[in-house]
N, C-alpha and C positions, 0 to 999 in steps of 0.2 A: 087508217088503211081502206076502212070500212064508206071513209068518204069519198076515199080517190076510185073506190070499186065504182062506186053509184054515181059516179061523175064521168069516167072516164073508160071506156068498151075494153083497149088494152091490158090497162087492171083487172077490169072484171075478168079476162079471160084465162089469167093465169095465179089468180089469189083466193082464198077461200076452197067452196068446193071443187072450184076447177083447177085447183095448182096442181102441177104434177107430180104423183106419188104423193109423198108426205112432205109436199116443201111449203107451209103452209105462211111459216114465218109468223105466227101466231103469238111466239113467247118472249115472254120480256126484254130474257137476256139474248136471245135471237136479232131482236130489234135495235138495244142499244149497240149490241154489235156490228152491226149495220151502220149504225147514225156512226160510231167510232171508225168506222172505215171510211164513212163519207168525208169526217170532218178531216182525217188524217190529208187525204188526197187533196181536198179543197187548200190545206194550208202549203202543202207539197207543191201544189198549182200555182200558189202564191208567191213561192219562194224561188219557184222558178224564173217567173218574170221578172225577178229582183237580180238573176245572176251576178251575186256579189256587187252589189251598189252600195252605196252610203243610203243608210235608214235612221229614223231617230223613232221615239215612241212618246205616244198620248196614251196617259193612264189618268186615270181616273176611280172614285169606288163609291159605290152606293150600298145599302141594304137590298134583297132580293126579298121575296115572297115569306121567307119564313125569318126574316129578320138575321139574317146574313151579312157580313161584311162581305162585299166579294169587290176585286179589282179587274177594271178593262183595262184590255190594252191593244192601240191600235196602234199600225205600224204606217210611218210615212215615206215615203222614197218615189226618186224620179225614172220611170219606165224609159227605153227608148226612144220614146216619141219624143221627149221632153217633158210629158205628164206627171207633174206632182200628184203622187194617188196614196191613197189613204184605206190600208185595208185592216179588218178587225182580226184580232190574231188568237184573241182567246181570254177566259175568266178565272180568275186565278179566287181562292177565299184564302181572305189577309184576318191574322186578328185583330190587327191594329192599323192605322194610316198612318205608322210614322216612317223615316225612311229605311229600317232596317228591315223590320218584318216586310215593305213593299219591293226593295231589292233579294229576297231569300225571294220574293213571288215570281219575281221577274226571271230570278236563275232557275227555276223549277220550271218555268213556261220555256225558256229557251232549250232547258235541253230535252225535250219533245218535239225540236225542230229541228231543220239543217242551218239557220240561221246562225252567224258568228258575231260574238260581242265588239270585236275587233272591226269593224264596219258601224258599230252605232256611234253616232256622230251629236244626238239630242235625245232630249230626257222634259216631255212640258206635262205639269201637273195641275188639278185645278184649283181654284183659287180656294173653293171651300175645305178641299180636303187639307188644304196647307192648313186652312184655321183651325180644321180639328185636329190635325196631327199638333199644334202650338197648344190646344187647349191638351189635349192627351200627356204632352212633354212637362206643360206649368201646372197639371195634377201631381207629378213627382215631389212636391213639396207640401210637406205635410196639412200646414194652414192654407194654402191655395185647393187640396184635398177637401178639406173639411168645408172651406165654403162652397165647394162645386157640389157635396152632400149635400149640406140643407137645402141648395140650391133647389136642388131637383127633385128633394123631399116635398118643398111644397108648392112646385110647378105639378107634382104629380095626384098632390092634395087638392089643389084647386080643379087640375084637368078633368077631376074625377066628377064634377058634376055643372054644368051649364049656368045655374044658378049661380056657383061659385066663382065662375069667372068672371061674371057678369057683374057682380058683388065688388069682388076686389080688382075691376077695373072702376070703378065708380070710387070705390076707398083710394083707390091710389092715385086716383084725379086729384078728390081732397086736400091727400096726404101731401101734395107735390105743390099744389098752391101753400102750404100751411108750412112745409119744409124750407120756401125761400128764407123764412128767418128761421139758422141753424140753431141759434143759441136757445131760443124756445122750444125748438123741436127736441136739442136735446135735454132739455129739463123736463121740457114734459113726460116722455119716455124712460126717465133713466139712464141715457146714454152716458155714461164718462169718458169723458175727452183727454185723452193722456197728456200730458206734461212731456214736451220729446227730452227735455235737458236730464227726466228723472231715469230710474234706472229700471230696467225691463226685465220684469220678471213672467214666468209662465206660471196660471194659473193650475194650485195643484201640485208643484214641483216646488223642492226643498231652495227655499231662497240663498240657504249656504253654500249651495254645492253650482247655484246658477252662475254665468259668464255675466263678470262687469262691464254689461255694455247698456248704451241708453236707448229708449225708446226710437230715437231717430236714426241711429246708427242700425237697430234691428229690423225698422221697417224700411230703410233705406239700402242695408247692405245683404242683409240674409233676407228677406223678403224680395224686394223689388228688385235688386240686380241680379239674385240669383236665379230667379225665374227668367229673365230678360236673357243671361247668358244661355240657361239651355236652350231657350227659343232659337238665339241666335246660332248655337252651336246646331241644330236641327234644320234651322234653314239653310246653313253655310255646308251641309251635310248632303242637301241638294242644289243648290247653285254653287259654282265656283265663280272668281273674282271678273274672270277674262268675258264673261256673259256679259259685261252692262260694254264691250269692247266692239262688242260684233255692230250691232244694229247701225251707228254712224255709217261703221264699211260697207254692209251692207245696203242702204240706202243710193250709195256711189255708181250700185248695178244696176239700177234703174234708165228704162231706157223713154220714160216720160219727157217730154218735151225736145225731145231730139238732144237722148241722152245729157242734159243740162248738169246733171248732180255726176257725173263719170269725172273720178278725181283716182289715178292710176298708183299715186302712193297710198290711199288707203284703203284698196285692193290688195294690193303687195301686202300692207299690213295684216287685211284678213286672214290670205294664205298664210302667213308667218304664224299664226295661229294657231294652226295646224299641222305642225311640224312634224307628226306620222306620216301626212298625204303629201308634201309637198319637201322634197328635199334640196341639198344647198344648189344645183345646177337647176331645178326645179325654179326656186326662187330668182337665180340670175336672168333665166331665159323669161319669165312671165314680166318683167316690164318689156322687153322688147313684141313678146307677141301682142300685149296690149296697146301700143303703138300701130300696130299693123291694123290689129279689131278694129280701135275704133275708127283708123282712119278707112276702113274696108265697111264698115257697117251704115256709113253714114253716105257713101254713096248711092246705095242702093233701098227703096221709097217702100218696099216691105217691110222693113224695120222701124221706118219713121212713124207709124201710127200704133205702132204698141202701147198697151197700159201697166205692164208690170213685167215681174223678172219672171214670172211662171210663162205669160206672152212671148218674153225672150226665148227662152229655153227652147219651147215647142218652137219656135221658127228657125231657131240654129239648127235642130236637130232634124226639120223638115227639107233645110237649104242643104244638109252635108257639111256646115261650116263649124259643127262639135269637134269634128276630125282635122277638121283647118286648124283648130282655137282650142285646143285638148284643157292645156291649162285653165286659157277661161273658163272654156266651159265645167270642169271639175269644180274651180271656187263660186260657177251658177248653181250647181246643183247639189254642192256642202250648204248653202243660202238656201236653197229653195226645202232640202229638206227638215230644214230646221222648225220645231213646233208653234205654231203662232196661236193657234186657240183649238178647242175641244169641245168641237161643234159634230165630229165625228164621235166622239165617244158618249156623249149625251144623248144622242140616236141611239145607241146601244142600249142605252138604259130603256129607251121606250121598248124596245126589240126584249128585253129583259121580259120588261112586263108581259109582254106575249105569249112569251114561252114557259115561262115561271108562274102563274095563276095562284090565288088563296087557293083553288082547291085541288092544286100541282105543288103544291108549298113543300113535299116530301122527295122531292128530286135531288139525288145527289150530286154532287160538285161536279164529276166527270161527264154525269149525264147530261149536266146543265150546260157545260161549255162545248162538247160535241152536239148538242142540237144549234144550241147558238151559231157556233162556225159555222153550220149547213144555210139556218133561216138567215142570216142575214150577209153571205158571202155567197146568194143562191146564184148569181148570175157566172162565179166564178164555176159553182156544184154544175150547173146545167153542161156544160161543156167536157167534162170530166167521163169516161168511158167505163162502162158497167162494168167492164173484164177488170179495170182496176181496182173497184169497192169488193169485187166476189172474190 
């Protein structure tokens, strides 16, 4: 506030000693309430622009300045002009990056907005977050958990000193060359190579009560297969089989090379994947509409130089053909809202480092969320009337 007062005469005339009566707004509670009101109106403006359109979520996680795991959520939707828009929705603290905590955090975030889950048509997660989730799930196996504990202790011990790290790298290179001869390496370091046909026994536990399984069965079934099954279950919670059928069908909407990839049957198949959005009559009328659509579009030069489906959607909206070919346009918007990258979420991480600095690492989750919404979506916030906030 002091900064704005020093650089803006209008602000200087109404704050601090020039404030009317006792309306100085210097209390931290009042400032948080104001920012909260600003964030709410900003989100309301974004959801109003959507007006019940389909949307998807771009989700990613990162640690903030106080080493708390934060989940960032960005909306992707198509506006009235046919433009694919990405807007920051909010940030939520999560205990882990597995599917269940992420789902709970998303539900909490939706509870504070006017958005409906019924319009959600896609979710995108960053690859690094997925790998972290797989590691987290793998740790549910006791042997794998012990491995990560020992590895973590080793990394922390070596990481305490630059000399330790340099010495470890040099030693590691030497050992790697020697380890190419595995048998000599095992003998030198007294590493016991288990016979896979022998019975498996857990050190420190009674052999009489142990299961009669071989080492091969233990490492293959009880360890490898078990961890693999847990990771597959985690991935299946995030992705469904039908996802793999979308891409070939979406490619048929491309206007490149005078709609060379156009395939009516595949576009109809894409619509069939959205059973809740296309009823039986829609699916019967769609092939007829597609015939009229492709014949009409190829006759107009403005559609022949388009470079992708995003350009196609904007041109259909501009020329009003989105109303003439409503079913085709609906298929197109459903394809456009599908998340294809998380670049917008990565930019949110950069903004979080600006908002929550090491000197401000005690910011609460709500205070962080509200500040980031106003900061990131300042182009939306600029046009909000002060009367709505006050």
